[in-house]
N, C-alpha and C positions, 0 to 999 in steps of 0.2 A: 756728337749727334745728339741734338736735343729730342726730348719725349714726344715732341710733335711730329719730328721727322720721322721718328720710328714707328710713329702710327700710319705713316703715309707710306712704309715699305711694302712691296707686295710678295707675298709667298710664293716661292719659286713653282713652276707647274713642271711636272715630269715630260709633259707632252712636248716641250721646248729644249729637251735635252738629248742628247746622242749618246751621254757617258754617265752611267747611275753614279759612279763615284764623286764625279761633278755635281750631280744633283744632290746627294746625300751632305757634299760638305758645303752647297750654299743653305740648303735646309736649316742646317747647324748654325751657320752664321746669321742665317733670317731669325730663328728661333733665339739666339743669342742675344741678338740685337734688340728685340721684341720683348723679351723676358730672361734678364739678367741672371735669374735663378738657373735657366735651363743649362743641362749638362749632357755629355754623351750617357754619363752614369743615367741621369734621369730617363733619357731617351731608351737605352736598352732595357731598363727596366719596364717602362710602359709598353716597350714591344715584347717583352718577354723574354729577352735573350739573358744568358746567363752570365754573361761577360761584355762589359763596353770595349774591352781592349781589342777584341776579335773585329767589332765594328771599326774600330780606329783602324786598324790594319787595313782593313777593306777599302776605306776610304783613301787611303794611302796609297792603295795599288798595290800592297805587299802581301793580300791573302785574297783568295775570293770567298765568295758567300755560297750555302746551299739551298736546295729548292725549301728547307725547313726554315731557314733565315730568312730567304725572302717573304714567304708567308707571313712571319712575324713582324717583318718592317713594313709589309703592308696594312697590318694592323697599328702597328704603331704611327704610320705616315698618315693614317685615317684617309687613303686613297678610295676614289668611287670605284666601281667595276671597270668601266675603261680605263682609268688610270692605273688600275692594279694590274689589270691584262698587259698595258703598256711596259709598266716598270718591269714584271716578269720577264717579258720577252728581252728589254733591252738588258737586262743582267745577265743573259745567256748568250745574248749577243755579244756584249763586251768581254765575255768570259769564255768564249768558243776557241776551240783549240785548232778547228780544221776549216777550211775555206767552204767546205760543204755544209758544215753546222752554221757557218756565219750567213751563208746565202740563205738557209733555212730560217734562221730567226730574222734575219733583215726583211724577208718576206711577210714574217707575221707581224712584224712590227709596223709594215707600211698598212695592213690590213685592221690595226687596230684603233686607229683614229685618222679620218681625212684631215684633222685638222692639227695633226702632231708636225714637228718641225720636218722631221725625215719626210712625210708626205709631201709636203709643201714643196720642199727641196728637190723632192724625186721627180714631180712635174715640171720642173724646170732645170735647175742649175745641174743636179745630179745625171740628168740624161747626157749633157754634154762628153762625161766621161764613160756612160754605159755603152754609148752608141757611137762606134768609131766615124761614122760617115760626117757628125756635125763639123768636126773641125776640118774634115778634108772640103767640104763646100766651103768652108769659111775662107780657106786657101785658095780655093779656085777663082775666087773674087779677083785675085790678081792675074788671072789669064787674060791675054790682049785680046782674044776672041768673046770672052765671057759674054753669055746671053742670060737673062733672069729667066728666061722659059724653063720651068720644071720640065718639060719635055726633053728640052736640049741637055740639060743637066745630067738627066737621066741617063741619056744616052754617052754623055761623055765621061761619066765617072764610071770607075770598074766596081763591079759589085752585086749588078743587078737591083737595083734601087727603082722601087716606082715612081710615077710623077707626085703622086701623093706624098710620099714618102720625103721625097724633095720638098714639095709646098711645106709641109709641117715643118720639117726642118729650118726652113727659111724664116717660118713665123716664131720659132724657138728662139731662133739666134737675134730676131729683133727683139723679142721680149727680154732677152738677157742683155740687150744694149750692146750687143758683139758688133753686130751691122746695122746701117742706117739707109733706110730706102730714099732714094732721090730721084729728081726728074728722070734720070738715063738708068735707073736700076737701083745698085746697093753700092755701098762703099763700106770696107771695114772700119770698125773702131778700136781704137787702142783701151782694150779692158781686159781685165785678167779674172779668171773666176778662180776660187779656193773651195777644199772641200774639208768638212770637219775631220780631223785627225782618225776619228771612230770608223768613219767609213772609206775615208780616203784609199785605204790599202786594198780593201776588196774592191773597189771600184775601178783603180789604177790595174790591178789583175785582170780583171774582166776586159779592159781595154787592150793591155798587152796581147792576151790571149786571142782577142780578135783580130789583131795585126799580125799575130804568127800564123793564124788562119789563112789570111789572105796572103802571106809572105810564101806559104806553102803551096796555094792555087798557083801564084804567079810562076813558080817553080815548073809547075807543069803545062802554064798556058802561054809562057811568055818564052820568046827565043833568048838565046844567051846574049845576043846584041842590046837585047831591053832589059836586062836585069844584069846582077852582080851577087855572086853567093858564093862566098869564101869562109874558110873557117881554118883557125891554126890552134894547135896544142902545144904547150911548152911546160916545163916543169920552173917552179919560183919558190922562193923564201916565204913561209906564211907572214913574214913582217912587212912584206912590200905589197900584199895584196890592195891595202889601203890606197898605195901610191899608184897602183896600177888603175884602180877605180877612178881616181883623181884624173889621171892621164885620159881616159875615158871620156869623162865629163868635160873636160876641156877641149877633146876633139869635137865632140858634139856639137860645141857652141860654134867652134870654129866652122863647121859644116853651114850654119846659118848665114855665113858670109856669102855663099851661094843664093841666097834669097833675093828674089828681084824686087822691083818697085811694081805698086799696083798697075797692071796695065800692061805690063812688058813679059809677064811668064807664057812659056809654051805649055808647060804641063806642070802637075803637082805630084811630087814623089814621097817616097817613105823610106826612111833608113832605120833600120834596126840592129842595134849593138847590143849582143849579149854576151856577159861575162859569168862563168858560173866554174864552180871546182868540180872536176872529173875524179877526185880522191877524196875521201873521207878525214877530215881532221881528227887526231887522237885527244 
């Protein structure tokens, strides 16, 4: 890379990251390209760290960093107040050991800056995973008697959603290019959403928790002919557990064969399959 190309490189902005380790690695690469003399040892000394080895282990995901180290890194990175707050929250979000801790730091991250990557995605893509009904409304487009009226959808869908929530969901699905408004209403579009690895786990858990709550509710409100709840417990060899998971994954894909063409469906259903150990491994 030429000297002129190096000058055009843009320094990484922490607000565009959801993993502090990736940010530190990109920051190091940027500094190395724009200043060949730059090194982890130099940066560690600048930040007041006793050893650059610890920093290397943190970047590689082999060790966590403490509050004291965070403060020193903020000084070395020369972050302004807003970015320093975001960096600190991001560190503890990435290093959180429990879902409760992740939820706390995730909420704090969203408050740090309305222009951060997390905040912008929170307003759009992440909501698909945080609120269960968006995916259901999207599937309802396949109903043969589907009507675009938020009032009609509100009465049809289970879950006590208001027409305003339905209207907002339809706008969101359009913004994400998941459905297209037509002269006769809406049509689904072949489009897939993905989440960053650092937030995917917490969002997927929230989604499943909501679906489990709906399943619990249906156990009390629906007749046996309208639902199917069953369970089986059996002993297996530990080495067969991955194969059992694979079998369930293949079965889940086979269930999609029942999915109908747009305009032919009568109902939208949810199938929950849970596999978990009932004994503790040694």
